[in-house]
C-alpha positions in Angstrom: -12.7 -5.3 10.6 -9.4 -6.8 11.6 -7.3 -8.7 9.1 -4.4 -11.0 9.9 -1.0 -9.6 8.9 2.5 -10.9 8.4 5.3 -8.7 9.8 9.0 -8.8 9.6 11.0 -7.4 12.6 14.6 -7.2 13.7 15.6 -7.6 17.4 17.6 -4.5 18.6 20.5 -6.4 20.0 22.9 -3.8 18.7 20.8 -0.8 19.1 22.3 2.5 20.1 22.4 6.2 19.2 25.9 6.5 17.9 25.4 9.1 15.2 22.9 11.9 14.3 20.9 11.6 11.1 17.6 13.0 12.3 16.5 15.6 14.8 15.5 13.0 17.4 19.0 11.5 17.7 21.5 12.8 20.3 24.4 10.5 20.9 25.3 12.4 24.1 22.1 11.2 25.8 22.9 7.5 25.7 20.7 4.6 24.8 20.2 1.1 26.3 20.1 -1.9 24.0 18.8 -4.0 26.9 15.8 -1.6 27.4 15.2 -1.4 23.6 15.1 -5.2 23.5 12.6 -5.4 26.4 10.3 -2.8 24.8 10.7 -4.4 21.3 9.7 -7.9 22.8 6.6 -6.3 24.2 5.7 -4.9 20.8 6.3 -8.3 19.1 4.1 -10.0 21.8 1.4 -7.4 21.2 1.3 -8.4 17.5 1.2 -12.1 18.3 -1.5 -11.7 20.8 -3.7 -10.1 18.1 -3.1 -13.1 15.9 -0.5 -11.7 13.5 2.5 -13.6 12.2 5.9 -12.2 13.0 9.1 -13.3 11.2 12.5 -12.1 12.2 15.7 -11.1 10.4 19.0 -11.5 12.2 20.4 -8.2 13.4 23.9 -7.2 12.3 26.5 -5.8 14.6 27.4 -2.2 13.5 23.9 -1.5 12.2 22.2 0.0 15.3 19.2 1.2 13.2 18.5 -2.2 11.6 15.7 -2.6 14.2 13.7 -0.2 12.1 12.6 -2.9 9.7 10.0 -0.7 8.0 12.8 1.1 6.3 14.2 -2.1 4.8 11.9 -2.6 1.8 8.4 -2.2 0.4 6.5 -5.5 -0.2 3.3 -5.4 -2.3 1.6 -8.4 -3.9 4.6 -10.6 -2.9 7.1 -8.4 -4.8 9.9 -6.6 -2.9 11.2 -3.2 -3.8 14.5 -2.7 -2.0 15.6 0.3 0.0 18.5 2.5 -0.9 19.3 4.6 2.2 20.0 8.3 2.1 22.8 8.2 4.8 25.9 6.0 4.6 25.5 4.9 8.2 22.5 2.8 7.1 23.5 1.8 3.6 24.2 -1.8 4.5 20.7 -2.4 5.7 19.2 -2.3 2.3 21.1 -5.3 0.9 20.6 -7.2 4.1 16.8 -7.0 3.9 16.8 -7.6 0.2 18.9 -10.8 0.7 16.5 -12.0 3.4 13.6 -11.9 0.9 15.6 -13.2 -2.1 16.7 -16.3 0.0 13.0 -17.1 0.6 12.0 -16.9 -3.1 10.4 -13.5 -3.3 10.9 -11.5 -6.5 13.1 -8.6 -5.6 14.1 -5.3 -7.3 17.2 -3.4 -6.2 16.4 0.3 -6.2 18.2 2.7 -8.5 16.9 5.7 -6.5 17.2 6.7 -2.9 14.2 5.4 -0.8 13.7 4.1 2.7 11.1 1.5 2.2 7.9 1.7 4.2 9.3 4.7 6.0 8.1 6.7 3.0 5.7 4.3 1.3 2.3 3.6 2.7 0.2 1.0 0.9 -3.6 1.3 0.8 -6.1 -1.0 -1.0 -5.8 0.8 -4.4 -2.9 3.2 -4.2 0.5 3.8 -2.5 1.1 7.1 -0.7 4.7 8.1 -1.0 6.7 10.7 1.0 9.5 12.9 -0.3 11.3 15.9 1.0 14.0 14.4 3.3 14.9 10.8 2.7 13.2 9.5 -0.5 13.9 10.7 -4.0 10.7 11.4 -5.9 12.1 9.3 -8.8 11.8 6.3 -6.5 8.1 6.9 -6.5 7.9 6.2 -10.2 10.3 3.3 -10.0 8.1 1.7 -7.4 5.0 2.3 -9.5 6.6 0.6 -12.5 7.8 -2.4 -10.6 4.7 -2.9 -8.4 2.0 -1.8 -10.8 0.2 0.3 -8.2 -0.6 4.0 -8.6 1.7 6.1 -6.4 0.7 9.5 -5.0 3.4 11.8 -3.9 3.2 13.8 -0.7 5.8 16.3 0.3 7.1 16.5 3.9 8.3 19.9 5.1 9.0 19.5 8.9 12.4 17.7 9.6 11.0 16.2 12.8 8.7 14.2 10.6 11.4 13.0 8.1 9.5 9.9 7.0 5.9 9.6 5.9 5.3 7.0 8.6 6.1 9.5 11.3 3.2 11.7 10.2 0.5 9.5 8.7 -0.8 5.9 9.1 -3.5 3.8 7.5 -6.5 3.1 9.6 -8.1 0.6 7.2 -11.2 0.8 5.0 -9.4 3.4 2.9 -9.0 5.9 5.6 -5.9 7.4 7.4 -4.8 9.5 10.3 -2.3 12.3 9.9 -0.7 15.4 11.3 -1.2 18.4 9.0 1.9 20.3 10.1 4.2 17.7 8.5 3.0 18.4 4.9 3.2 21.0 2.3 0.1 23.0 1.4 -0.3 21.2 -1.9 0.0 17.8 -0.2 -2.5 18.8 2.4 -5.0 19.7 -0.3 -4.5 16.2 -1.8 -4.9 14.5 1.6 -8.1 16.5 2.3 -9.5 15.5 -1.1 -8.6 11.8 -0.8 -9.5 11.4 2.9 -12.3 13.8 3.9 -13.0 11.7 7.0 -9.4 11.3 8.1 -8.5 11.4 11.8 -6.5 14.6 12.4 -3.8 14.4 15.0 -2.5 17.4 17.0 1.2 18.3 17.4 1.5 17.0 20.9 0.6 13.4 19.8 2.7 13.7 16.7 5.7 14.7 18.7 5.6 11.4 20.7 5.4 9.6 17.3 1.8 8.7 17.9 1.3 8.5 14.1 4.0 5.9 13.8 1.3 3.3 14.5 0.1 0.0 13.0 -3.5 -0.8 12.3 -5.1 -4.1 11.2 -8.4 -2.4 10.6 -9.7 -2.8 14.1 -6.7 -2.9 16.5 -4.2 0.0 16.5 -0.8 -0.6 18.1 0.3 2.9 19.1 2.8 4.7 21.4 1.1 5.0 24.8 2.2 8.6 25.2 -0.1 9.7 22.4 -3.0 10.0 24.9 -5.2 12.4 22.9 -5.0 10.4 19.7 -5.6 7.2 21.6 -8.8 8.7 23.0 -10.0 9.9 19.6 -9.4 6.5 18.0 -11.2 4.7 20.9 -14.2 7.0 20.5 -14.3 6.1 16.8 -14.6 2.4 17.6 -11.0 1.2 17.3 -9.3 -1.0 19.8 -6.2 0.8 21.0 -3.2 -1.3 22.0 -0.7 1.1 23.7 3.0 0.1 23.8 6.0 1.8 25.3 8.9 2.4 22.9 10.6 5.3 24.6 14.1 3.9 24.1 13.7 3.4 20.4 12.2 6.9 20.1 15.6 8.2 21.0 16.5 7.3 17.4 13.3 8.6 16.0 11.4 5.3 15.8 8.1 3.9 17.0 5.9 0.8 16.4 5.6 1.2 12.7 9.3 1.9 12.2 9.9 -1.6 13.8 7.4 -3.3 11.5 7.7 -4.2 7.8 4.5 -5.6 6.5 4.8 -8.6 4.0 1.8 -8.2 1.7 1.1 -11.1 -0.6 
């Protein structure tokens, strides 16, 4: 059953691939901010057409990856755990997102440990799944648990192409998830199988077009259009698939979820 969500997004006015901090990025290939803006606007419109509220943070010149709002914080029960980025190229994004929330009266916590917000934290009804291995320090998992008062379950990522948890797993709703097994350590796979015996399992082809970097409201799933096999599977299971094209932003390793920070009250 669909539930209305509140999302924070950042228009990619200054988007570009000017450095390389993940395997998707290649500055020699070029990237178009104008194309990124057009595709981002279509994503925003898709959310609004589904009845979701979208707020916007002003982009900052010199921060081409600020469009990936999911990395900017983790918001649970109206409390904001701030991001502390692993790479200096993105370091200024954390304070910018935390300031946006602080100015609007949200209780905020500046992180002591490296973490990249919802990139590596996925909030379910009762627990938070937390990725580590590439970008987020495992100590941040405990820091988030203490601040937010939600149990945090650690999952280790082992494939650098899936450097954030949100590139390899997303919440379907009703306590279930979809994920790509090849992104996780054997121990973490055992945990996932135990927690989610009815999970949707994605293949490598769909994972490699960031098909798992998707956003579900429990009924509608906004997903990269190129993930055809996963789209078909989800449709057969009764979900309403809303395909979008974010090929330009994928040049930096981002998809629908990367662009979308959920504000949970």
